[in-house]
N, C-alpha and C positions, 0 to 999 in steps of 0.2 A: 504494500500500500504506500509506503514511503517513496518508493521509486516512481509511483504514478503521479506524485505531486511535486517531485523535484524539478526545478526549472531546468530547461535545456538551453544549451548555447548553439546547437546545430541540429536541425531536423534530419539532415542526411546521416549524421552519426548516430542519432537516436533511433532511426527506423531499422529494425532488424530485417534479415533477409526474407523471413516468412511474411512479415507485414508488407515489405516492399512488393512482393509478388501478389499479395492480396490487393493492395492498392492499385497496382497496375491492372489487374484483372477486373476489379469491381468498379473502380473510379475512372480509369483512363482507357477503357475499352481495349485492354491488352497491349497498349502502346507504351513501350519503354521510353520512347522519345517524348511523348506527352508527359509522362511521369517526371522525367529529368527536367523538362522545361518548367513544370509546375514547382518542383522543389527548388530550382534555381530562383524562380520568382518569389517563392515564399521566404527564402533565405534573405532576400534583399528588401522586402517591404518594411515599412516603418511602423505599421500599426496593426492591431488585430482586425480592424474593419477592412483594411486593405488586403490582409491575408484571407479574410472570409470572402472578399470579392473575387480573389484568384480562385479559391475553391469553387465558388458558385459558377464561375465561368466554365468549369469542367463538369460540374454535377447538376447544374440547374438548381431546382428547388428540392432535389432528392437528398435531403439531410437525414432522412430516417434510416438510410443504409448504414449497417454496422461499420463497414470500412470507412465511410465518410465520418462517422462519429469518432472513430479511433484517430483519424488524421486530425480532426478538429481539436481533440483533446491534446494531441502533441503540439499543435500550433499554439494553443492556449498556454501550455507549459513553456514554450519558447518565449512568449511575450511576458510571462512572469519573471523571467531572467532579466528583462530589460526595464522592469519597473523600479 
C-alpha cells in the first residue's frame, strides 16, 4: 500500500513490463509507438489537467477501463512529487 502512494519522478521507470503491455493493448490499440508518444508527452506536461488531457486524447471518455484507471493513478503519483 505504501508503494501505491509514493510519489514518482518518472512514469517510464514506474511502469512495469506487464503494465506496459496492458496499457499498450487496452489504451493504445496495440501500438507501441502511440504508447511511447503518450509517455513522452506525459513526462513533459506541467500539470495534472494537462496530463489528463493527453490521456483523454487517446481514450476519449473511456475512464472506466481498469488500465486507464491504473495509468491515471500513476500520473497522479507523478504530480504528487512535484507539489
